[in-house]
N, C-alpha and C positions, 0 to 999 in steps of 0.2 A: 423363475420359475411362473408359467404363464397362469393368470387366474380370469374368471369370469365372474361377473357378480349374478343374484339372482336365483336361476333355476339350478337344481342339482343334476340336470341333464344338459346336454347340447342336442340339436336333431336337425332335420331338414325343413321343420314346418315352425311357423310363428308360435304355436301354442300346443303343448303335448296333451293338454287336458281337453278332448273333444266330448262333444254330446254324444252319448250311447245310443247307436241306431239298430242296435241288435233287438229284434223283438223277443228273443228268449232270455236277456239280460234281467236278472233279477235286482240289479240296483241301476237303474237308469241315472243320468244324470252326467256329471263330470269326472270322466274315468280315463285312465292311462290305456290307450290301445296302441298295440305294438305291431300288429300284423304287418303293417305297410311302412313301418318307420324302424330305423336302427338308431337306438339312443346311444349316447356317450354318458357315462355315469363316470363324475368327476369325485376329487377328495373335497373333503371341506375342511378348510384348515385357517385358523384365525378369523372366522367369519365369511370367508370367500371359498368359491368353488375352483379350484384348480387342476390343470391337467398335472401329469407326471413329468418333472424336471427332464427326463429321459424320452420322454415321447410313447414310452410303452404302455400298451394296453393289454388286455386279454377278454376273451369272448366269455358272454353270458348266454347260455342256451337254456330255451325254455323245456321244462321237465315233461311238459305235454306232448310235443312234437320234435324235440330236439333241434329246433329250428334256432338262429342266433337272432337274440332280441336286442343285445346292448353290448357295445364295446365298453369295457371298463377299465379306468386309468390305474395302471398297474405300479404302486408305490415302491420307495426303496428306503434307503437310510436317509437319502435328503429330505424326504416327507415326513418320515417319523421324527427327524431332529426339529423339523419346523412346527408339527405338531406339538410337541412337547415344550417347546420354546415358547409357544404362543400360549400353551396351558399356564406355564410357570408365570408368564407375564401376568396372566389374567388375575392368578393368587394375588401377584404384587399390586395389583390395580384396582378398580372399580369392584368387581367381583368379591376379591379379599377383605375389601372395607364395607361391604354391603350389610345393612342389618338384616338380622334373621326375619322379621316381618316382612321386608321387602323380597328377599330371596324366595320365600314361600309362595308370595303372590306372584311372582314371576313363575314358578313353576306350577301354579295352578293354571295360569296362563296357557302355558304349554300345554297342559292337558284340553283346556277348552279350544286351543287352535286346532289339536290333533283331531278332536270331535267335528270341528266346523269344516274341516278338509279330510272327513272319514273317507268319503269314497275315494280320494286319491291313494289314501293309506292302504284301502282294501284293494285296491286295483294293482298297485304295486308289490303287494305281498301275494296277490295272485299270481301275477306274472313270474315272480321268483320262485313260488313253489309249486303253483298248479293245483293246490289243493281247494276242496270246495268252498264256494262263497260263505255258505253259512257258518262252517267252522271258523273262517276268518273273519267275518262281520260279526258275529256273535260272541267270540271267544277272544281271539288274538288281539285285534286292534282297540276294542273296548279297554282291556286288560293294560295294554301299552299304555293308553291314556291315563288310566288309574294310577298306575305305578307313581307318577309325578304326583297326583294329588296325595295320595295314600301317605308317602313319605314325607312329604312337606306338612303335614298335619302331625305326624308322628314326632318330626323334629321339633316341631313348636312345643309339645306336649311332653316330652320326656323327662323325668326328674333326674337331676344327680344326687350323690349323696353328701352327706356333712356329718361332721363329729365335733363334738366340744370336748377338750381334753385338759386333765389337769397338769399342772406344773409345780414345782418346788415352791416358787414364790407364791403360789395360790391364787394367782390371776388368770391363770389357764390361757388356752390357746383354741383356735378355731381351724378347723380342716374342712375345705369343701373342694369338689372337684369340678372341674370344666372339661367342656369335650372342644376339640379343634379338629377340624379335618386334616386328612392326613397327608394332601398335596395334591399332587398329578397322580392319577389312578389311570393304568391301561385295563381296557376292558375287551377282551377277545371274546366274541360272542358267537354262538353257533347258526346253522342254518334252519334247523326245524323250529317253527312259531319265531323266525327271527326278530321280528318287532317286539313281541311280548319278552322275549328272554333277555334282549338288549336294555331295553328299557328298565326290567327288573333289577339291572345294575346302575345304569344311568342315572335312573330316578332317586334311588337313595344317595348315591356318590354327590349329585349336585345339590340334592338337599342338605347334606352335612357341609357345604362349601366347596367341595372339591373340584378340581378341574379335570376331563376326562380326554382322553385319546383312545378311540374306538376302531378295533378291527374286525369288521363285521366277516363272516364268511365269505368266502370268494364267490359261493353259489347263489348267495342272497344279498347283493349289495344296495337294493334300491330304498328300502325304507329307512335303513341309517343315513342315506346319502339325504333323502327327503326330509327327515326330520332338522336337517340344518336351515332348512327353509322356515321351519316353524321356530327355530332359536331366534333366527334375525328378526322374525315377523312380531316377535312379542318383546324383542329388547334386551334378551340375553346377551351379556358383553361378549364380544369378540374373545375367542380363544378358550372359553368354557367349554365348549362341545367340540370337538374336533373328531374328523373319520379320515383314516387311511385305507384304501382298499389294497388287497393283496394277498398273498399266500403266506405260510405258515414258517417251515425250516429257509434261513437265509433269506429273509423276505420281512415285511412289516410285522407278522407276528413274533418273529425270533428278536427282530431289531427292538420291539416295545417292551417284550422281557428283559432284555440284555441291559436298557437304556438307564446309565447311573441317575438320571434326573426324574424317574418313574419311582414315585413312593409304595405303591401298592399296585397288586395284579390281580384281577379277578377272572376267572375263565370257567367257561360250561362247554365242556365236550369229552373227548375219549381219554381214559385214564392213562395210556402212554403219552400221550400230548400234556396231560397235567404233570406226569412227573418230571419231563425235559422242562417245562416252565418254572417248577420248584427248584430244580437244579440252576437254573439261571438266576432265579430270584435270591439265592443263597448268597449271590455277590452283591453287597451292597446290604445284606440281612431286611430285604423287602418282605413285608406282609403279604400273604396271597389267599383268597378264598377260591374253593373248587367245588363245583358240582361236576361229577364225572360219571362215569358207565353206570350200569344197571341191569341186572337180570332177574326182574321183580317177578316174585311169585304172587300168584292169586290163588285163594282157599276158598272153598265152597264147601260148606256144611250141609247135611241131607234136610236140616229144619231150615233152609235160608227159605226166603221169599223167591221162588223159581222166577218169576218174570223180571223181576228186577235185579237178580243175580245175572241172568242172561244179558239184560240190556248192559249191567255195568261192565261185566267181562267183555262183552263185544266192543264197547266202547273203549276199554284200557287196552284192548290187545290190537284193535284196527283202526281207531281214530288216527287222523293224519297219517294214514298207511303204515301205522306201526312206528313212525318216527317221532316217538314221544319217550323222555326220560324215564316218565313214571309208568310206562307201558309193560303189560303183562305178557312176557314171553315163556312163562313156567306156571302151568296150571294145575292144582291138585283138587279133586273133586271127590267128595265121601261115595263109597262104593255103592250104597241103595239107589243113588240117583245118576250115578257116571254114566250109564248107557243113553238114558234119556238126555241128559244135559248135553253129550257130543252131538247127539244128533240135531239138537235144537240149536246148537252154535252152528253146525255145520249148514242147516238149512239157511241161518243168518248170512253167512258168508257168501252162500250161493245165490241170495238175492241183491248183493250190493250192486249199485249202478255206476259204472264208470262215465266218465265224460269231463268236459271243460268247466272249470268252476262255477259257471252260472248257467250251465246247460240244465233243464228242468229235470228234476228229479236226481240230479248227479250228487251222490254221496260219498265217493272214493275217488282218491286223486292217484297221482304216480309218485313215484320216488324222486327223490330231490335231483337225480342227475343217472345217466348212462352208467358212469363209475360205481355208484352204490348199488345199482340194480344189478351190477356184475357180482359184488361182493354178497349181496342177498340170496342172489340164484346158486351162488357157490354152496352156501348154506343149505339149501333146498336139496341140491344134490347129495352133500353130506350126509344129511337126514337120511336119506334113502340108501347109502352107502354104508350106514351105522345100522341099517334094518329096522328103521321106522316104518310104521304102517301107517301110509298116506290116506288121512281121512277125507280132505278135500284140498285143492288148489295145487300147489309146487311147480307152477310154471307161468307163463306169461298169456294174458287173456288176447284174444283176438280184437283188435281195435279198427274201427273203420278209417278209410282215407289217411290224412298225414299224422293222426293219432298213432299209427301203427309204428311210428319211428319215437313214440314218448317211452318214459321209461317207467313202464307199467308192470306190476306183478299181481298175482294172484293171491288173496288172502289165504292163508295156508295153516292146517291143522294137522298134527302127527300125534301118534299113540305109540306106545310099545317100545321107546326107547329106556336103557338104564341110564341112571344119575350122571352116568361117568361120559355119556355122549357129549360131543362139542357144542350141538345145538342146544343143549341144556345148559352147560356151564358157559359158553361164551355169548357176550352180547350180539345180536344180530342187528336190531333196529330197523326191523322190517315188519310187515303185517302177519305173523304166524306165530304160534304157540304148540308147546307139547303138552298134554293132557294126560295125568296119571291119577289111578284110583287111591285113595288111601282109607284106613279103618279107624284110625284111633287119632287123638289130640298129640299125644306123644309122637307118634310117626310122623305126621304132615309137619309139626314143628322143626324136627330133626330135617326133614326134606328141604323145607323153606331156608334153612339157615346153613346148610350144606352148599356155600356158595361164595366167591370172593368178594362179591358185591353185597351192599346193603343199602340200596336207596329207598325203596318202599314196598309196601303188600298192601293187598287189598282182601279183606275178609267179609264172607257174606254167611251170617248166621242171626238167628232170633234168640238166641241163648246168651242174654247179657253179662253172664257171669264168665262164660266161655269166652265171649269178645273180650273181655277185659284180661283174662289169662292169657289168651293168645297174643295179645297186643303187647304185653308184657314180655311174652317171651320171643317174639320176633326180632331178629338183629338187624335193624333197619331204621332208619331216621324219619321217615313218615309212615304211619299205618292208617290205612281207611277201613274203615265199618261200615258195612251195608252203603257204599258210596265208592267215588273214584274222582280226582280232580278237582275236588269240592276245597278251594282255598281261601281262607281268610288270611289277609295279607300280613296280618300283624303276628302270626304265628311262626316259629322256626321251620325253617325249610332246608334241608341238607342231609347228606346222606354219610353212613357208616361205613366201616371197613375201606375197600378201596372204591366207594363211591364219592369221596369227596373230603373236604376239609372246611370246616366253619359252617356257620348257619346264616341264613339270610331270611328277611321278613321281618316287620315291626321294628323293635327295640335291638333284636340281632343283627340286623345290617348295620345298626349305628356301630355296633361294637368291632365291625371292620372298617367301616369309612370313616371312623374318627378315632382320634387318639385320646384317651382319658387322662387328664394331667389333675395332680393334687396341689391345691394350695395352703400353705400353714401360716396363720397370722397369730403372733404373739399378742396378747391381749394386755 
């Protein structure tokens, strides 16, 4: 298997990080510019960048204009086997023997090196996703770095239990618990906010002493690959962090979940894929942690702070072009303010500014791919076929020049559908919502819970007692009151019903990434 040391890419020039000479760029300095360069993104296995043994690769296209910006090494069983073997060797070597204090210090160094190379990670994420610069630079990349520091600190400070017990001879015994890493963890991460969501798993996995094999989405390979450079730069031992690129079925995704030497699997993505992974994990009785689909409800009461609710609902529905697991696709507004709220949200949708990530004023990006756009547009058509009233959007915006080839769609609002409609029951994962009026707490609670998913909800009211009642009544893992996407990384994160299994965040992540063992000492 051919390998190259150093960069996560190969290309036609000596240095991929060229000074930005675009006057409109809001982040000057060292940035990845791919307009005139075809990158080759490689696997990262055992501390080295490698091409595929088969020589196979696949195209990575820009969501902005559908231009091919990279050839990505397409892995197979050989690459997964090599990555798992490297991870297992790391656990038997320096990483497995490393003191907790040193391990956590290395993860702090990882976070610091991500911050030092901030522009590189922002540029890679922009190239992968096409999302606005301010979203990536102010939310996604900083959170990616924080995931390493936060979980390193949690692991250092979490207590374990101990019990003194009586024995017949009167001398007693002492029981105490210890946490040990699970071993080799398969990490299958999604394409929406790819760096944040990948490190949300890798950070705690490494903090707990595991080694990982990451399969990033084929749509967003760049930041996962780039992170290998950071691991090498700060001295993370070889084999601790591995990346294999490729697809899901009969490909690296499936090979990781089926591998007998993978001890646990964590996945964020579609519910049907989670079910397939769970079946594969049953062989060998491997543990799983899933954050799956969502069809999240927003609930707006007439006593809300109208400006705050509008801003919050606009963000929760249309941020990242609606490609957010916590996003609002079902909206229920109390009848006295229904017409006013719909009109105000419509105006906000029609004021979005489309454009390249760093274009002045751009606040709305494309969907991740042409394939995903076809899916979203099929739901736009379905809504009208089922009798929806189109408030705004519903199609493709007119884009200038080469941007006309990108995966753009309009932010879209519907009203007038019954709750049985597909666009109300099924996850679309696009910039759209259906809005329905309601009259009572009991009515809206029943509407919000009448769905097979249960990830999150956001509730807007200034009545504190009502807020508590509603929070207790909604069947979701995460409830936001007068806010959205406000995350304390110590708190439990995960879904109910078909939105997932397990909880991540703080000590809750440790429950998955470690095995709790008991020691009993006779005194």
